[in-house]
C-alpha positions in Angstrom: -4.5 -19.0 -20.9 -3.2 -20.1 -17.5 -1.1 -23.3 -17.4 -0.7 -23.4 -13.6 -3.3 -24.3 -11.0 -3.9 -21.7 -8.2 -1.8 -23.9 -5.9 1.1 -24.1 -8.4 0.9 -20.4 -9.1 1.0 -19.4 -5.4 3.8 -21.9 -4.6 5.8 -20.4 -7.5 5.7 -17.1 -5.6 6.7 -18.7 -2.3 9.7 -20.4 -4.0 11.0 -17.1 -5.3 9.8 -17.3 -8.9 7.7 -15.0 -11.0 4.1 -16.4 -11.1 1.7 -16.4 -14.1 -0.6 -14.1 -12.2 -0.9 -12.2 -9.0 -2.3 -14.6 -6.4 -4.9 -13.5 -3.9 -4.3 -15.1 -0.5 -7.6 -16.3 1.0 -8.4 -15.8 4.7 -11.9 -17.1 4.7 -12.3 -19.7 1.9 -13.6 -19.0 -1.6 -12.8 -15.5 -2.7 -15.9 -13.3 -3.0 -16.8 -12.3 -6.5 -14.5 -15.0 -8.1 -16.4 -18.1 -9.0 -14.2 -19.5 -11.7 -11.1 -20.3 -9.6 -10.7 -22.1 -6.3 -8.8 -20.3 -3.5 -5.1 -20.8 -3.8 -4.7 -21.8 -0.1 -6.6 -23.4 2.7 -5.7 -24.0 6.3 -5.4 -27.2 8.5 -5.6 -26.1 12.1 -6.4 -29.3 14.0 -9.9 -28.8 15.4 -9.3 -30.2 18.9 -6.9 -27.3 19.5 -9.3 -24.6 18.4 -11.6 -22.8 20.8 -15.0 -21.2 20.2 -13.7 -18.3 18.2 -16.8 -18.1 15.9 -19.5 -19.3 18.3 -22.2 -16.6 18.2 -23.1 -17.4 21.8 -19.6 -16.9 23.1 -17.3 -19.6 24.5 -13.8 -20.2 25.6 -10.4 -20.9 24.1 -8.5 -24.1 24.7 -7.4 -23.0 28.1 -10.7 -21.6 29.3 -10.2 -17.9 28.4 -13.7 -16.5 27.9 -14.3 -15.2 24.4 -16.7 -12.5 23.2 -17.8 -12.3 19.6 -17.2 -8.8 18.3 -19.4 -7.7 15.4 -17.0 -5.0 14.3 -14.4 -7.6 13.4 -16.7 -9.9 11.5 -17.9 -11.9 14.5 -14.4 -13.1 15.4 -14.0 -14.1 19.1 -11.7 -11.9 21.3 -10.9 -12.4 25.0 -13.7 -11.0 27.1 -12.6 -7.5 28.3 -11.5 -7.2 31.9 -11.8 -11.0 32.6 -8.4 -12.7 32.8 -7.7 -16.2 34.1 -4.1 -15.4 35.1 -3.5 -12.7 37.6 0.1 -13.6 38.7 2.6 -14.8 36.2 4.5 -16.6 39.0 1.5 -18.9 39.5 1.0 -19.7 35.8 1.5 -23.5 36.5 -1.5 -23.5 38.8 -3.8 -21.9 36.1 -2.6 -22.7 32.6 -3.1 -26.4 31.7 -3.8 -28.2 28.5 -7.2 -29.9 29.0 -7.2 -33.7 29.5 -9.1 -34.2 26.3 -6.1 -33.2 24.1 -3.3 -34.8 26.1 -3.5 -38.3 24.9 -5.0 -37.9 21.5 -3.7 -39.9 18.5 -2.6 -36.8 16.6 -1.8 -38.7 13.4 -5.4 -40.0 13.4 -6.7 -36.5 14.0 -4.6 -35.1 11.1 -5.9 -37.9 8.8 -9.5 -37.1 9.8 -8.9 -33.4 9.1 -7.5 -34.2 5.7 -10.4 -36.4 4.8 -12.7 -33.5 5.4 -10.9 -30.9 3.4 -13.3 -28.8 1.3 -11.0 -28.3 -1.7 -8.9 -30.3 -4.1 -5.2 -30.3 -3.0 -4.2 -30.2 -6.7 -5.9 -26.8 -6.9 -5.4 -25.3 -3.4 -2.3 -25.4 -1.3 -2.6 -26.6 2.3 -1.2 -24.3 5.0 -0.6 -25.9 8.4 -0.5 -23.8 11.6 1.0 -25.8 14.4 1.2 -23.4 17.3 -2.3 -22.3 18.3 -2.9 -18.5 18.4 0.8 -17.8 19.0 2.7 -17.3 22.3 2.7 -13.5 22.7 -1.0 -13.3 22.0 -1.8 -16.2 24.2 -0.1 -14.5 27.1 -2.1 -11.4 26.5 -5.3 -13.5 26.4 -4.4 -15.0 29.8 -3.4 -11.7 31.5 -4.5 -8.7 29.3 -2.0 -6.4 27.7 -1.1 -4.3 30.7 -0.3 -7.2 33.0 1.1 -9.4 30.2 3.6 -6.7 29.1 4.6 -6.0 32.7 5.2 -9.7 33.2 7.5 -9.9 30.2 9.5 -7.0 31.6 9.5 -7.8 35.4 9.3 -11.6 35.4 10.9 -12.8 32.2 11.9 -16.2 33.5 8.3 -17.1 34.4 7.1 -15.9 31.0 9.7 -18.1 29.3 8.6 -21.1 31.4 5.0 -20.5 30.3 6.0 -20.1 26.7 8.1 -23.3 26.9 5.2 -25.2 28.3 2.9 -24.2 25.5 5.7 -24.7 22.9 6.7 -28.2 23.9 3.1 -29.4 23.5 2.5 -27.8 20.2 5.9 -28.8 18.9 5.3 -32.4 19.8 2.0 -32.4 18.0 3.6 -30.7 14.9 6.3 -33.4 14.8 3.7 -36.1 14.8 1.5 -34.7 12.1 3.7 -32.7 9.7 4.5 -35.8 7.6 0.9 -36.9 7.6 -0.5 -33.5 6.5 2.4 -32.8 4.1 1.6 -29.1 4.0 2.6 -26.9 1.2 3.3 -24.1 3.6 3.9 -23.9 7.4 2.1 -21.0 8.9 3.1 -19.3 12.1 1.0 -16.6 13.7 1.6 -14.1 16.6 0.3 -10.5 16.5 3.0 -8.8 18.4 2.6 -5.4 16.8 0.0 -2.6 16.8 -0.8 -0.1 14.0 2.1 2.3 14.7 4.7 0.2 16.5 5.4 -3.2 17.9 4.1 -4.0 21.4 7.6 -5.2 22.4 11.2 -4.3 21.3 13.1 -6.3 18.7 15.4 -7.3 21.6 12.5 -8.8 23.5 11.1 -10.4 20.4 14.6 -12.0 19.8 14.8 -13.1 23.4 11.3 -14.5 23.9 10.0 -15.7 20.6 12.7 -16.3 18.0 14.1 -19.4 19.7 10.6 -20.9 19.8 9.8 -20.1 16.2 13.1 -21.5 15.1 12.0 -25.0 16.2 9.0 -24.9 13.8 10.8 -23.3 11.0 13.4 -26.0 11.2 10.7 -28.7 10.7 9.7 -26.9 7.6 13.1 -25.9 6.2 14.3 -29.5 6.6 11.5 -30.6 4.4 11.7 -27.8 1.8 8.4 -26.2 3.0 8.1 -22.4 2.8 7.3 -20.7 6.1 4.7 -17.9 6.5 4.3 -15.5 9.4 1.0 -14.0 10.2 1.8 -10.7 11.9 -0.6 -7.8 11.9 0.5 -4.2 12.5 3.9 -2.5 12.0 5.9 -5.6 12.4 8.8 -4.8 10.1 11.2 -4.5 13.1 11.0 -8.2 13.6 11.3 -9.4 10.0 15.1 -9.6 9.7 15.3 -12.0 12.6 12.4 -14.1 11.2 14.1 -14.3 7.8 17.3 -15.6 9.4 15.4 -18.6 10.9 13.7 -19.5 7.7 10.5 -17.3 7.3 10.1 -16.3 3.7 6.5 -15.0 3.6 4.7 -12.3 5.7 1.1 -11.5 5.8 -0.8 -9.2 6.2 1.8 -6.5 5.5 -0.1 -3.4 6.3 0.6 0.1 5.0 2.3 1.3 8.1 5.3 -0.8 7.1 7.9 0.3 4.6 6.9 -2.2 2.0 9.0 -0.8 -0.8 12.0 -0.7 1.5 11.5 -4.4 2.4 11.2 -5.3 -1.2 14.4 -3.4 -2.1 16.3 -5.2 0.7 15.0 -8.7 0.4 13.7 -9.0 -3.1 11.7 -12.2 -3.7 13.3 -13.8 -0.6 10.5 -12.3 1.4 7.0 -12.7 -0.1 4.9 -9.7 0.8 1.2 -10.5 1.4 -0.7 -7.3 1.8 -0.2 -3.8 0.4 -3.8 -2.7 0.6 -6.1 -1.5 3.4 -9.6 -0.3 3.5 -9.1 3.2 4.9 -9.8 6.8 4.2 -11.9 7.4 1.1 -12.2 3.6 0.6 -14.5 3.2 3.6 -16.7 6.2 2.9 -20.3 5.1 2.4 -20.4 6.6 -1.0 -17.2 5.1 -2.3 -17.7 4.0 -5.9 -16.9 0.6 -7.3 -14.4 2.2 -9.7 -12.5 3.8 -6.8 -12.2 0.3 -5.2 -11.1 -1.2 -8.4 -8.5 1.5 -9.0 -7.1 1.0 -5.4 -6.6 -2.7 -6.3 -4.8 -1.8 -9.5 -2.7 0.7 -7.7 -1.5 -1.8 -5.1 -0.6 -4.4 -7.7 1.2 -1.8 -9.8 3.2 -0.7 -6.8 4.2 -3.9 -5.2 3.8 -6.8 -7.7 6.0 -5.7 -10.5 9.1 -7.8 -9.5 7.2 -10.8 -8.1 7.3 -11.8 -4.5 3.8 -10.4 -3.9 0.4 -11.8 -3.1 -2.7 -9.7 -2.5 -3.7 -10.5 1.1 -6.3 -8.0 2.2 -10.0 -7.4 2.4 -12.6 -5.2 4.0 -13.6 -6.3 7.5 -17.4 -6.4 7.8 -19.0 -4.2 10.5 -21.5 -6.9 11.3 -22.4 -10.4 10.2 -25.2 -8.9 8.0 -23.0 -6.1 6.5 -24.1 -6.3 2.9 -22.3 -3.1 1.8 -18.9 -4.4 2.9 -19.7 -7.8 1.3 -20.3 -5.9 -2.0 -17.1 -4.0 -1.6 -15.2 -7.2 -1.1 -16.7 -8.7 -4.2 -15.7 -5.7 -6.2 -12.2 -5.7 -4.7 -11.4 -9.4 -5.2 -12.9 -9.4 -8.7 -10.6 -6.6 -9.7 -7.6 -8.4 -8.1 -8.5 -11.4 -10.2 -9.1 -9.6 -13.5 -6.2 -7.2 -13.3 -3.8 -9.6 -11.6 -4.4 -12.3 -14.2 -3.1 -10.1 -17.0 -0.4 -8.3 -15.0 2.6 -10.4 -15.9 1.6 -10.9 -19.5 
């Protein structure tokens, strides 16, 4: 019988200890197919800083970037193709501005309000706080598109750094005001700077443009003894050593393009791996069986969880909002992670 709450069990992993069971990181609230246990984590994102990412009629992000909801990624909003608000990086100051409605907010009051509306018991679920919007690299790509955004980083690095610093100083000021109000269990950074096969930028550029920014947030956390997670999709392993040096000790989702076993051999439980599973190949064939899905979950846990430092952070992405088949697959997957993961360390 478990003696830890889901929160305590996940935090044991994040502090480098062996947990009682394999935790399953939750991206979307309660885990499908698992009714008896609350999710081990939930996010506090500060609503005034969020755009209309899930509005079915579309909308904009905080800066006015038009968003289009894409069924193939579960209805999540992505910048509208071929419509970019920033054409010339040297003119960023004329285009990119935080809206007046967020400039003079009482952020401590905002944070207290967010906490009062949390859906879960903090004794059961850990609170993860993301202080820096959608990230800096991805925000630039949202402003300019990948072609022009990447060219700007190469040809006009000083202007890109000015833009990043403008965004950073605002978010950092907010984070400093609210971190001791929220008292998060984990500080969560996010910036998807890698694709499936390789990063979008070199490690040298990552080190030049982004590491100094991220260091300011990790310092806030490390000074308070708070673990730091980085959300980084794709083959991002080239960036991990630099992130670990500034205090990051958890990475999700670690997709299969990365050398997960090599990372575990090098860093041990100093780097928590959140991932290790993907819905690909046979697992997304329409006639895949429930047992095949269950076996894939067991295989991932057997391979990556044996020495601790692992949380299952993966799911099928629905092909539409009414994708009942994928919903069933996710229920089977998470149920097996729960059942098998709860006896794994016994």
